[in-house]
Each structure stands twice: as C-alpha cells, then as structure tokens.
C-alpha positions as CSV (number, residue, x, y, z in Angstrom):
1,M,-26.3,153.6,0.8
2,S,-24.0,151.9,2.3
3,K,-21.8,149.5,0.4
4,D,-22.7,146.0,2.2
5,E,-26.3,146.8,0.8
6,N,-24.8,147.7,-2.3
7,T,-22.6,144.3,-2.3
8,C,-25.9,142.6,-1.7
9,I,-28.2,144.2,-4.1
10,E,-25.4,143.6,-6.7
11,K,-25.3,140.2,-5.4
12,V,-28.4,139.7,-6.1
13,L,-28.9,141.2,-9.5
14,A,-26.1,138.9,-10.3
15,G,-28.5,135.7,-9.4
16,D,-27.1,135.1,-5.5
17,A,-30.6,134.7,-4.4
18,A,-29.2,133.9,-0.6
19,A,-27.8,137.7,-0.5
20,Y,-31.1,139.1,0.0
21,D,-31.5,137.6,3.4
22,S,-29.3,140.0,4.7
23,L,-31.1,143.0,3.4
24,V,-34.4,140.8,5.2
25,G,-32.8,140.7,8.5
26,K,-31.3,144.1,8.5
27,Y,-35.0,145.3,8.2
28,Q,-37.4,142.7,8.9
29,E,-38.2,144.4,12.2
30,R,-38.7,148.0,11.7
31,L,-40.2,146.6,8.3
32,L,-42.5,145.1,10.6
33,A,-42.8,148.0,12.9
34,F,-44.0,150.0,10.2
35,L,-46.3,148.1,9.2
36,W,-48.2,147.6,12.3
37,N,-48.0,150.9,13.1
38,L,-49.9,151.8,9.1
39,L,-52.1,148.8,9.4
40,G,-52.9,148.6,13.8
41,S,-52.8,145.1,13.5
42,G,-49.7,142.7,14.2
43,E,-50.9,139.6,12.1
44,D,-51.9,141.8,8.6
45,A,-48.3,144.0,9.6
46,R,-46.4,140.3,9.4
47,D,-48.3,139.2,6.3
48,A,-47.8,142.8,4.3
49,A,-44.4,142.3,5.9
50,Q,-43.5,139.0,3.3
51,E,-45.3,140.5,0.6
52,V,-43.2,143.8,0.7
53,F,-39.8,141.6,0.8
54,I,-41.2,139.6,-2.0
55,Q,-42.1,142.9,-4.0
56,A,-39.0,144.6,-3.4
57,Y,-37.0,141.6,-4.5
58,V,-39.1,141.1,-7.6
59,Q,-38.6,144.6,-8.8
60,L,-35.1,145.2,-7.4
61,G,-33.9,145.4,-11.2
62,R,-35.3,148.9,-10.8
63,F,-33.6,150.1,-8.2
64,N,-32.0,153.7,-8.2
65,P,-28.6,152.8,-6.7
66,G,-28.0,156.6,-6.1
67,Q,-31.6,156.2,-3.7
68,R,-31.5,154.6,0.2
69,F,-32.4,151.5,-0.1
70,K,-34.2,151.8,3.0
71,T,-36.4,155.0,1.3
72,W,-37.2,152.6,-1.6
73,L,-38.1,149.7,0.8
74,F,-40.9,151.5,2.8
75,A,-41.9,153.2,-0.4
76,I,-43.2,149.8,-1.2
77,A,-44.4,148.9,1.8
78,Y,-46.3,152.5,2.6
79,H,-48.5,151.7,-0.9
80,H,-48.4,148.0,-0.1
81,G,-50.2,149.0,3.3
82,I,-52.1,151.7,1.8
83,D,-53.9,148.8,-0.3
84,L,-54.4,146.9,1.9
85,L,-56.8,149.5,3.8
86,R,-58.4,150.3,0.7
87,K,-59.6,146.8,0.6
88,R,-60.5,146.0,4.5
89,R,-62.5,149.6,4.1
90,S,-64.2,148.3,0.7
91,F,-65.0,145.0,2.3
92,R,-66.6,146.0,5.6
93,F,-68.6,149.2,3.1
94,F,-69.5,145.2,1.6
95,W,-70.8,143.9,5.2
96,L,-72.6,147.1,6.1
97,R,-74.5,147.2,3.0
98,E,-75.1,143.4,3.2
99,T,-76.5,143.1,6.6
100,R,-78.2,146.2,6.2
101,S,-80.3,145.0,3.1
102,G,-80.6,141.5,5.2
103,H,-79.6,139.1,2.8
104,F,-76.4,138.0,5.0
105,Q,-75.6,138.1,7.9
106,A,-72.5,139.4,9.8
107,P,-70.5,137.0,11.2
108,A,-68.6,138.1,14.5
109,A,-65.3,138.0,13.7
110,A,-66.4,140.3,10.2
111,V,-66.3,143.5,12.4
112,P,-63.2,145.1,12.1
113,I,-60.3,145.7,13.6
114,E,-60.4,149.6,13.5
115,E,-63.6,149.1,15.8
116,S,-62.3,146.8,18.3
117,L,-62.0,148.6,21.9
118,L,-58.4,147.4,22.5
119,W,-57.3,148.6,19.2
120,R,-54.7,151.3,19.7
121,P,-57.5,154.1,20.3
122,L,-55.2,157.2,20.1
123,L,-54.1,156.1,16.8
124,T,-56.9,155.5,15.1
125,K,-58.2,159.5,15.4
126,V,-54.8,160.3,12.5
127,T,-55.5,159.0,8.9
128,P,-53.3,156.1,7.3
129,Q,-50.9,158.6,5.7
130,E,-50.4,160.6,9.4
131,R,-49.7,157.1,10.8
132,A,-47.2,156.4,8.1
133,V,-45.4,159.9,9.0
134,L,-45.4,159.3,12.6
135,A,-44.1,156.0,12.3
136,L,-41.3,156.9,9.9
137,K,-40.0,160.1,11.7
138,Y,-40.5,158.5,14.8
139,N,-39.7,155.0,15.1
140,E,-37.4,155.1,11.9
141,D,-35.6,158.5,12.7
142,C,-36.5,159.3,9.1
143,D,-35.8,163.0,7.6
144,T,-38.8,164.9,5.8
145,D,-37.2,164.9,2.7
146,E,-36.7,160.5,3.1
147,I,-39.9,160.8,4.5
148,A,-41.9,162.4,1.4
149,A,-39.8,159.8,-0.8
150,A,-41.1,157.5,0.6
151,L,-44.3,157.9,0.3
152,G,-44.1,159.7,-3.1
153,C,-45.1,163.2,-2.3
154,C,-43.8,166.7,-0.5
155,E,-41.9,167.8,2.3
156,S,-44.1,169.9,3.1
157,T,-47.7,167.6,2.5
158,V,-45.3,165.3,5.1
159,R,-45.0,168.4,7.4
160,V,-48.7,169.4,7.4
161,H,-49.6,165.0,8.1
162,L,-47.5,165.5,11.1
163,L,-48.3,168.6,12.5
164,N,-52.2,167.6,11.8
165,A,-51.7,163.8,13.2
166,R,-49.7,165.6,16.6
167,R,-52.8,168.2,17.0
168,K,-55.6,165.3,16.8
169,L,-53.1,162.9,19.1
170,K,-52.8,165.7,21.6
171,K,-56.5,166.1,21.5
172,E,-57.3,162.9,21.9
173,W,-54.5,162.1,24.7
174,H,-55.9,165.2,26.8
175,A,-59.4,163.8,26.4
176,A,-59.2,160.2,27.4
177,D,-56.9,161.4,30.0
178,R,-60.2,163.5,31.4
179,V,-62.2,159.9,31.0
180,D,-60.0,157.7,33.1
181,R,-56.9,159.9,34.8
182,G,-53.8,158.6,34.2
183,K,-54.0,156.0,32.6
184,A,-52.8,155.7,29.0
185,P,-54.7,153.5,26.5
186,Q,-53.6,150.0,25.8
187,A,-52.3,148.5,22.5
188,E,-53.8,145.4,21.1
189,E,-49.9,143.5,21.0
190,V,-46.5,144.9,20.0
191,P,-44.7,142.9,16.8
C-alpha cells in the first residue's frame, strides 16, 4: 500500500471523514469500469460503486494495512456485484414464473438487460466471475495473486476463469465475424 493511502486511512480512522475523498477520487473511475464490466450496465455500475464506497468506509476499521487497499476495495466490489447479479436473476425468474401463470403481465421495462440486443453480446457468453477476472486482469492490470485475493479464490481458479473466458470470447468473436464480416459487436455505453 502506498504511503499516501496509508495516511488517508489513518486520518479516516482517526475521525477525519474528508480524508476518504482522496481514496474515492483515486479509485472511482477504475471501480466504476470494473463494476460496469461485471454488471453490464453503466447505471447499475454507478449505483453499485456508491454502495461499495459506503461499505468500504464503514468497514475501514477491518482493513488489514498489510494488504493493498485496491485489492481490498475491489474484493468488496466483486462480492457486491455478484450479490446484485443474483438478485437480478431471482427477479427475472419471478417475472417469468408470474407471466407464465397468467396472473401478471410483465411491463416491457422488465426485460433483463442481459437480453437486450444492444448489451455487449460477446461478454454475455462468459460468467460473471470470468468477466470479473477479465476486468481485473486487463483493465486494472492485476496479477493472478491480486485477482485471487479480490475474488476470494485460489490462483489456479483465476487462471481457469481466464482461460475459459478467452476461449469463449474467441469462439463468439469468430461466430460473430462469420455472421457480420468485419463488424465488432457494439457496447451499450461506456462509463
């Protein structure tokens, strides 16, 4: 951990809440990009990033100064993002069950973002864990050990997720290329 981060954390723990702003400023864009990659939506990522920074602030007393703040923060973000994806999946299953039973008509807005034609078609082919590994590896330039620490798994699991994600993306890229020669899939938005 950098000396500046350590100083900021010590100030926050001593009661200077304003010192936390520098940590937020340092990681806000990177955390937002990570969550956007994980969740697939800029709006969801912005909401989640706010929640993650609040959680990190509240839990800062539990932070181990021997580890990197970035790794700790991204671990909180990963777990929060996975929880949101689980809730989204539960909500989708609820709507599917209710609309099939004939009791309710699902509004058009209830279509999950994963089913949107504009939503990053290639990345829908990989699991949330694989998206998280890809985002940490390529966007955050994290090493395998840092990714493992952030995701709460072993390094071999990280390597397997990375290998599987690369294989799936390569396969989908070639399939998309055959269908629409030369055009890359379009993303919904960029945070």
